[in-house]
C-alpha positions in Angstrom: -2.8 26.7 10.9 0.8 27.6 11.9 2.1 28.2 8.4 2.5 31.6 6.8 0.2 32.4 3.8 0.3 34.9 1.0 -1.5 37.3 3.3 1.5 37.4 5.6 4.0 38.7 3.1 4.4 41.7 0.8 4.1 40.5 -2.8 3.8 44.0 -4.5 6.2 44.0 -7.5 7.7 40.7 -6.4 8.4 37.7 -8.7 6.2 35.0 -7.1 6.6 31.3 -8.1 3.3 29.5 -7.5 3.2 25.7 -7.4 -0.3 24.8 -8.5 -1.8 21.4 -9.1 -3.0 21.6 -12.7 -2.7 17.8 -13.2 -6.1 17.8 -14.9 -7.7 15.3 -17.4 -7.6 16.2 -21.1 -10.1 15.1 -23.7 -9.3 13.4 -27.1 -8.9 16.8 -28.7 -6.4 17.8 -26.1 -8.7 20.3 -24.2 -9.2 20.4 -20.5 -12.0 17.9 -19.6 -12.4 18.9 -16.0 -11.2 22.3 -14.7 -12.0 21.8 -11.0 -8.4 22.0 -9.9 -7.8 25.1 -12.1 -10.8 26.9 -10.5 -9.6 25.9 -7.0 -6.3 27.9 -7.6 -8.1 31.0 -8.9 -8.4 32.8 -5.5 -4.6 32.7 -4.9 -3.8 33.8 -8.5 -6.3 36.6 -8.4 -5.0 37.8 -5.1 -1.4 38.0 -6.4 -2.6 39.8 -9.6 -4.6 42.3 -7.6 -1.6 42.9 -5.4 0.7 43.6 -8.4 2.8 40.5 -8.1 4.6 39.1 -11.1 3.0 35.6 -11.2 5.0 32.5 -12.4 2.9 29.3 -12.3 4.5 25.8 -12.2 2.7 22.5 -12.3 3.1 18.9 -13.5 0.7 17.1 -15.8 0.6 13.3 -16.1 3.7 11.1 -16.2 6.0 12.3 -19.0 9.0 10.4 -17.4 11.5 13.2 -17.5 11.2 14.0 -21.3 9.5 16.7 -23.3 6.3 15.3 -24.7 3.5 17.4 -26.4 0.9 15.0 -25.1 1.7 16.3 -21.6 2.2 20.0 -22.4 0.4 22.5 -20.2 -0.6 24.7 -23.2 -4.3 23.6 -23.1 -4.3 24.3 -19.3 -2.9 27.8 -19.9 -5.7 28.4 -22.5 -8.4 27.3 -20.0 -6.8 29.4 -17.2 -6.8 32.4 -19.5 -10.6 32.0 -20.1 -11.3 31.6 -16.4 -9.0 34.5 -15.3 -10.2 36.8 -18.1 -6.6 37.9 -18.7 -3.6 36.8 -20.7 -1.5 33.9 -19.5 1.9 33.9 -21.1 2.9 30.3 -21.9 6.7 29.6 -21.6 8.2 26.7 -23.7 10.5 25.6 -20.9 10.9 25.2 -17.1 14.4 26.4 -16.3 17.2 28.2 -18.3 17.4 31.1 -20.6 13.9 31.0 -22.1 12.0 31.3 -18.7 14.6 33.8 -17.4 14.0 36.1 -20.3 10.2 35.7 -20.0 10.4 36.6 -16.2 12.6 39.6 -17.0 9.8 40.9 -19.3 6.9 40.2 -16.9 5.0 43.2 -15.7 3.3 43.7 -12.3 0.0 41.8 -12.3 0.9 39.7 -15.3 0.7 35.9 -15.2 3.0 33.3 -17.0 3.0 29.5 -16.9 6.1 27.4 -17.1 6.0 24.1 -19.1 5.4 20.8 -17.3 8.0 20.5 -14.5 8.1 16.7 -15.0 9.6 17.2 -18.4 12.8 17.2 -16.3 13.7 14.0 -14.4 15.4 16.2 -11.8 11.9 17.3 -10.6 10.9 14.0 -9.1 14.4 13.4 -7.8 14.2 16.7 -5.9 17.5 17.6 -7.4 19.0 20.6 -5.7 20.6 22.2 -8.8 17.2 22.0 -10.6 15.4 23.5 -7.5 17.9 26.3 -7.5 17.3 27.0 -11.2 13.6 27.2 -10.5 14.2 29.4 -7.4 16.3 31.8 -9.4 13.2 32.9 -11.3 11.5 34.2 -8.2 11.7 36.2 -4.9 8.9 34.3 -3.1 7.5 30.7 -3.4 3.8 30.0 -2.9 2.7 26.4 -2.6 -1.0 26.0 -3.5 -0.7 22.4 -4.8 -2.1 20.4 -1.9 -2.5 17.5 -4.3 1.3 17.3 -4.7 2.2 18.2 -1.1 2.9 14.6 -0.1 5.7 14.5 -2.7 9.2 15.8 -1.8 9.9 17.1 -5.4 12.0 20.1 -6.5 8.9 22.3 -7.2 7.0 21.3 -4.1 9.7 21.0 -1.4 13.1 21.8 -2.8 12.4 25.5 -3.8 10.9 26.3 -0.4 14.4 25.5 1.2 16.0 28.2 -1.1 13.5 31.1 -1.2 10.8 32.0 1.4 7.9 29.7 1.0 4.3 30.3 2.1 0.9 28.7 1.6 -1.7 29.7 -1.0 -5.4 30.0 -0.1 -6.3 26.5 -1.4 -3.4 25.0 0.6 -4.5 27.0 3.7 -8.1 25.7 3.4 -7.0 22.1 2.9 -4.8 22.2 6.0 -7.4 24.0 8.1 -10.4 21.8 7.2 -8.5 18.4 7.4 -6.5 19.6 10.4 -9.6 20.7 12.4 -11.3 17.4 11.7 -8.4 15.5 13.2 -7.5 17.8 16.1 -10.8 19.4 17.3 -13.9 18.1 15.5 -17.4 18.9 16.4 -18.9 15.7 17.7 -20.2 13.1 17.0 -17.3 12.6 14.5 -18.0 10.0 11.8 -15.5 8.7 9.3 -16.5 6.7 6.2 -13.8 4.7 4.6 -14.4 2.8 1.3 -12.5 1.6 -1.7 -11.2 -1.7 -2.7 -8.4 -2.7 -0.3 -7.8 -2.6 3.4 -4.1 -2.4 2.7 -4.5 1.0 1.0 -6.2 2.5 4.1 -4.6 0.7 7.1 -2.8 3.9 8.2 -6.0 6.0 7.9 -8.1 3.5 9.8 -5.4 3.2 12.5 -5.1 6.9 13.0 -8.8 7.6 13.0 -9.6 4.9 15.6 -8.2 7.2 18.2 -10.2 10.2 17.0 -13.7 9.3 15.7 -16.9 8.3 17.5 -18.1 6.1 14.6 -16.2 4.4 11.8 -18.2 3.2 8.7 -16.5 0.7 6.3 -17.8 0.1 2.8 -16.6 -0.9 -0.6 -14.5 -3.9 -1.4 -12.5 -3.5 1.8 -15.7 -4.2 3.8 -15.6 -7.8 2.4 -12.3 -8.4 4.3 -13.8 -7.2 7.5 -17.0 -9.3 7.0 -14.7 -12.3 6.3 -12.9 -11.6 9.6 -16.3 -11.9 11.3 -16.6 -15.4 10.0 -18.9 -14.7 7.0 -18.6 -16.5 3.7 -18.1 -13.9 1.0 -18.5 -16.1 -2.1 -16.3 -14.8 -5.0 -16.2 -11.3 -3.5 -13.0 -9.3 -3.8 -11.1 -9.5 -0.5 -7.6 -9.6 0.9 -7.1 -13.0 2.6 -3.8 -12.0 4.1 -5.4 -9.0 5.8 -8.2 -10.9 7.6 -6.3 -11.1 10.9 -5.5 -7.4 10.6 -9.1 -6.6 10.0 -10.0 -8.5 13.1 -7.4 -6.7 15.1 -8.7 -3.3 13.9 -12.2 -4.2 15.0 -10.9 -5.3 18.4 -9.1 -1.9 18.7 -12.3 -0.1 17.8 -14.2 -2.0 20.5 -11.5 -1.2 23.1 -11.5 2.5 22.2 -15.3 2.7 22.4 -15.6 3.5 18.7 -18.8 2.3 16.9 -17.6 0.1 14.0 -20.2 -0.2 11.2 -20.1 -2.7 8.4 -22.7 -3.4 5.7 -25.6 -5.6 6.8 -26.8 -6.2 3.2 -25.1 -6.2 -0.1 -25.8 -5.9 -3.9 -24.3 -9.1 -5.4 -23.8 -10.4 -8.9 -22.0 -13.2 -10.7 -19.7 -10.6 -12.4 -18.7 -7.0 -12.2 -20.8 -6.4 -15.3 -23.7 -3.9 -15.5 -25.6 -6.4 -17.7 -25.2 -9.3 -15.2 -28.0 -10.5 -13.0 -27.9 -8.9 -9.5 -29.8 -9.2 -6.3 -29.8 -7.8 -2.7 -28.8 -10.3 0.0 -28.0 -10.1 3.7 -24.3 -9.8 4.4 -24.2 -13.3 5.8 -26.0 -14.9 2.8 -23.6 -14.2 -0.2 -24.2 -17.1 -2.7 -21.1 -19.3 -3.4 -20.5 -18.1 -7.0 -21.5 -14.5 -6.5 -19.6 -11.3 -5.5 -20.5 -8.2 -3.4 -20.3 -5.1 -5.6 -22.2 -2.5 -3.5 -23.8 -2.0 -0.1 -27.5 -2.8 0.0 -30.4 -0.4 0.8 -30.6 -1.3 4.5 -26.9 -0.6 4.9 -27.3 2.7 3.0 -30.2 3.7 5.4 -28.2 2.7 8.5 -25.1 4.6 7.3 -27.3 7.6 6.3 -28.8 7.8 9.9 -25.3 7.9 11.4 -24.2 10.6 9.0 -27.3 12.8 9.6 -26.7 12.5 13.4 -23.0 13.6 13.1 -21.5 17.0 13.5 -18.3 16.2 11.5 -18.0 13.7 8.7 -14.9 12.7 6.7 -15.4 10.5 3.7 -12.8 8.7 1.6 -13.6 5.9 -0.8 -16.7 4.6 -2.6 -19.2 2.1 -1.3 -19.0 -0.1 -4.4 -18.1 -0.3 -8.1 -19.8 3.1 -8.6 -18.5 3.5 -12.1 -21.2 1.0 -13.1 -24.7 2.4 -12.7 -26.2 -0.8 -11.1 -23.6 -0.7 -8.4 -23.6 3.1 -7.7 -26.6 3.3 -5.4 -24.7 2.9 -2.1 -22.1 5.5 -3.0 -24.7 8.0 -4.2 -26.8 7.4 -1.1 -23.8 8.3 1.1 -23.2 11.4 -1.0 -26.8 12.5 -0.6 -26.7 11.8 3.2 -23.6 14.1 3.5 -25.4 16.8 1.6 -28.5 16.5 3.8 -26.6 16.5 7.1 -26.0 19.6 9.1 -22.4 18.5 9.8 -19.1 19.8 8.6 -18.5 17.5 5.7 -15.1 16.7 4.2 -14.7 14.6 1.1 -11.2 13.3 0.4 -10.3 13.5 -3.3 -10.4 10.9 -6.1 -13.4 8.6 -6.4 -15.4 10.2 -3.5 -15.0 13.7 -5.1 -16.2 12.3 -8.4 -19.1 10.7 -6.6 -20.4 13.9 -5.0 -20.1 15.6 -8.4 -22.0 12.8 -10.2 -24.7 12.8 -7.4 -25.1 16.5 -8.0 -24.5 17.5 -4.4 -20.9 18.9 -4.6 -22.2 22.4 -3.8 -23.6 21.2 -0.5 -20.3 19.7 0.8 -18.3 21.8 3.2 -14.9 20.9 1.6 -13.9 18.6 -1.3 -10.2 18.0 -1.1 -8.2 18.4 -4.3 -5.6 15.8 -3.1 -6.3 12.1 -3.3 -3.0 10.7 -2.0 -2.2 13.8 -0.1 -5.5 13.8 1.8 -5.1 10.1 2.6 -1.6 10.7 4.0 -2.8 13.7 6.0 -5.6 11.6 7.5 -3.0 9.0 8.4 -1.3 11.7 10.5 1.8 11.9 8.3 3.8 15.1 7.8 3.6 16.2 4.2 6.9 17.5 2.9 5.4 20.2 0.8 3.7 21.7 3.9 6.6 21.1 6.3 9.0 23.1 4.1 6.8 26.3 4.3 7.6 29.1 6.7 6.0 28.9 10.2 4.1 31.9 11.5 
């Protein structure tokens, strides 16, 4: 990684603004329901505390649309962070202006404070320079540890780094190194598994990976579009009719590049996306007229599992079916278990795939679970992420 990290600068006694991604789910009582992202930021925060920095945390939560709204307050997040850190986290009622300025002025070495939700200001998402300057005034150094927001050119992710020195936190460093190594110098065979509902959501990823992987496995709703492109009748299955020609073109490109392109050979089908509805396993070319494919079948799971276990690097983004419903979760969980059982470097790209390895109970056996859904997708597409570009080069 050619970007500076917190290790490369002197933070002792300095005011350090840390952009974290604490956009976490809250339960009905307003408490943190899943603290994975908070835990992921702890190494950076602890390092700064131990090195006597004055730590100022900034994050967004939800979509408050540029207005103060208690529903999106970071107060419950600050409480949970306090429990995990085992030290006080001073909660500030604002983001910029006199209140945070005074709070920073009173902040001692090794102390931690958290600003309110940066998206309470519309200027945040507009990457407004004046707002970025007001944030930058609070600190001497900027640390971006919010990989999940690195694909957004917002004031607190990109704007601040153009005003005060910006470096990567440890989580950001790990994300860049793990994903970057997979794309630039993977141990081979390199297998990518792409799932989810739509081909259109992953065109860029598939296109970029075709020049890098040895095997590409396609599952989920998007597999239906590729199967249709092979001339199969998919019944009432979800597919993108306007992307059938594109699917055919991508398969041709894979063949020309010598990439093994794997599609499901059997499917779990039902008359409706309903856990109570009748279901059966059928060959991929035998989907009944009024039925829809909702998961890969056991033969496909076995075939995909074999390819995964023979790999040295595996990247997975997107489920194999409607895994939120237990009857259609088998394929996704099978892939998760195959990753855990392989001896490969395994990288799971945020969102549904991360939830799947957690639900399957194998998260601890995955090399890296990305904290960024959209960011990891754009990284795998080969795009430059503004929140990373703005950081100082080594």
